C-alpha positions as CSV (number, residue, x, y, z in Angstrom):
1,X,67.9,36.1,-13.4
2,X,70.5,36.1,-10.7
3,X,73.2,38.3,-9.6
4,X,76.2,37.3,-8.4
5,X,78.9,39.2,-7.3
6,X,82.5,38.5,-7.0
7,X,85.9,39.7,-4.7
8,X,88.9,37.9,-4.2
9,X,92.7,38.0,-3.8
10,X,94.4,39.7,-6.3
11,X,98.9,38.0,-7.0
12,X,97.6,35.1,-6.7
13,X,99.9,32.1,-7.8
14,X,99.4,30.4,-10.4
15,X,98.4,26.8,-9.8
16,X,96.1,28.5,-6.8
17,X,94.7,30.5,-9.7
18,X,94.8,28.0,-12.0
19,X,92.4,26.1,-9.0
20,X,90.5,28.8,-8.4
21,X,89.9,29.4,-12.5
22,X,87.9,25.6,-12.2
23,X,86.5,25.8,-8.7
24,X,84.8,29.4,-10.9
25,X,82.9,27.1,-13.4
26,X,81.9,25.1,-11.2
27,X,80.1,27.9,-9.0
28,X,78.8,29.0,-12.1
29,X,77.6,26.0,-13.8
30,X,75.8,25.1,-10.5
31,X,73.4,28.0,-11.0
32,X,72.0,26.6,-14.1
33,X,69.6,23.8,-14.6
34,X,71.2,20.8,-15.9
35,X,68.5,21.1,-19.5
36,X,70.7,24.0,-19.8
37,X,68.4,26.5,-20.8
38,X,69.3,28.1,-17.0
39,X,68.5,31.0,-14.3
40,X,70.1,34.2,-16.8
41,X,72.9,34.6,-14.6
42,X,74.2,37.9,-14.5
43,X,78.2,37.8,-12.6
44,X,79.0,41.4,-11.2
45,X,83.0,42.6,-11.0
46,X,85.2,44.9,-10.5
47,X,87.2,43.3,-13.6
48,X,90.4,43.0,-11.7
49,X,93.3,40.7,-12.7
50,X,92.7,37.0,-10.6
51,X,88.9,35.9,-9.9
52,X,87.2,38.8,-10.7
53,X,88.2,38.8,-14.4
54,X,88.5,34.7,-14.1
55,X,85.0,34.8,-12.8
56,X,83.6,37.6,-15.5
57,X,84.4,35.3,-18.5
58,X,83.1,31.9,-17.2
59,X,79.5,33.5,-16.7
60,X,80.3,35.3,-20.4
61,X,81.4,31.6,-21.2
62,X,78.0,30.4,-20.3
63,X,76.1,32.8,-21.4
64,X,75.5,35.4,-18.9
65,X,75.8,38.9,-19.1
66,X,78.1,41.1,-17.0
67,X,77.7,44.4,-15.0
68,X,81.2,46.4,-15.0
69,X,81.5,49.0,-12.2
70,X,85.0,50.9,-12.8
71,X,86.0,52.5,-9.3
72,X,87.6,55.0,-10.9
73,X,89.2,56.3,-13.6
74,X,92.3,55.7,-13.6
75,X,91.7,52.4,-12.1
76,X,92.9,50.1,-15.4
77,X,96.9,52.0,-14.8
78,X,96.4,50.8,-11.2
79,X,96.0,47.0,-12.7
80,X,99.0,45.1,-13.9
81,X,99.9,45.8,-17.6
82,X,99.9,42.5,-18.6
83,X,96.2,42.6,-17.6
84,X,95.2,45.7,-19.7
85,X,94.2,43.1,-22.7
86,X,91.7,41.2,-20.6
87,X,89.9,44.1,-19.1
88,X,89.7,45.8,-22.0
89,X,87.7,43.1,-23.5
90,X,85.8,42.1,-20.3
91,X,84.7,45.7,-20.3
92,X,83.5,46.0,-24.1
93,X,81.4,42.7,-23.1
94,X,80.0,44.1,-20.7
95,X,75.8,45.0,-21.1
96,X,76.9,47.8,-18.7
97,X,79.5,49.8,-17.2
98,X,79.1,51.4,-14.2
99,X,81.9,53.8,-13.3
100,X,82.5,55.6,-9.7
101,X,82.5,59.1,-10.2
102,X,87.0,58.9,-8.6
103,X,90.0,59.5,-10.0
104,X,92.0,58.0,-8.1
105,X,92.5,54.6,-8.2
106,X,93.9,54.0,-4.5
107,X,91.8,51.2,-1.4
108,X,88.8,53.9,-0.9
109,X,88.2,53.8,-4.6
110,X,88.2,49.8,-4.4
111,X,86.1,49.3,-1.4
112,X,83.6,51.5,-3.0
113,X,84.0,50.2,-6.4
114,X,83.0,46.6,-4.0
115,X,80.2,48.5,-2.3
116,X,78.3,49.7,-5.6
117,X,79.0,46.1,-7.0
118,X,77.4,44.3,-4.0
119,X,73.7,47.4,-4.3
120,X,73.6,45.4,-7.8
121,X,74.2,41.4,-6.2
122,X,71.8,39.4,-4.8
123,X,74.8,37.0,-3.2
124,X,78.5,37.1,-3.5
125,X,81.4,34.6,-4.4
126,X,84.3,35.6,-2.2
127,X,87.9,34.2,-3.4
128,X,89.1,34.4,-0.1
129,X,91.7,32.3,2.2
130,X,89.6,33.5,5.5
131,X,92.3,36.0,6.9
132,X,92.0,39.1,7.3
133,X,92.4,42.0,4.7
134,X,95.8,43.1,3.7
135,X,95.0,46.8,3.7
136,X,91.8,48.5,3.4
137,X,89.4,47.0,0.3
138,X,90.6,43.6,0.9
139,X,88.4,40.6,0.0
140,X,87.6,40.2,3.8
141,X,85.5,43.7,3.8
142,X,83.9,43.1,1.1
143,X,83.0,39.4,2.6
144,X,82.2,41.4,6.3
145,X,80.2,43.9,3.9
146,X,77.9,41.4,2.2
147,X,77.2,40.0,5.5
148,X,76.0,43.3,7.2
149,X,73.4,43.8,5.0
150,X,72.3,40.2,5.0
151,X,74.3,38.6,1.2
152,X,74.9,35.8,0.7
153,X,77.9,35.1,0.7
154,X,79.3,31.9,-1.0
155,X,83.7,31.2,-0.1
156,X,85.5,29.6,-2.9
157,X,89.1,28.6,-1.6
158,X,90.1,25.5,-3.4
159,X,92.3,23.0,-1.8
160,X,95.6,23.2,-2.6
161,X,94.8,27.1,-2.8
162,X,97.8,29.1,-1.4
163,X,98.4,33.1,-1.7
164,X,101.9,34.4,-1.9
């Protein structure tokens, strides 16, 4: 089994999300054998809006399993309201849900969730423009933590992608 974690920028504009979704689906497909049997894939995600949930959906659509990491009890309510139904569906589809013992959904909880996610991963996919994190617990921080752990990191930033 291959366990692949995801990190990525939130708040990407819709055209970039389309590019990212396509790139993520290609990455998932590349991990399957040509006959379709493939190595069982397990996606590890915090299910945030954007790349996290797009990746989780691609894993499930490919017949893989999902491990969801919930950084805090108030995590769902900190996500955009229009993402709640997608979050709920993905959480319900997860084979395993890991809930951290934190109340507030803040940057410390998000980084703790990301670090916990890396514990269950063989590699990390990062939807990242290569720039420093805008705040503690951002994509660059997760990439740095994965590299410190010597976890393979694949950076995805499709041609034409923009970050607002």
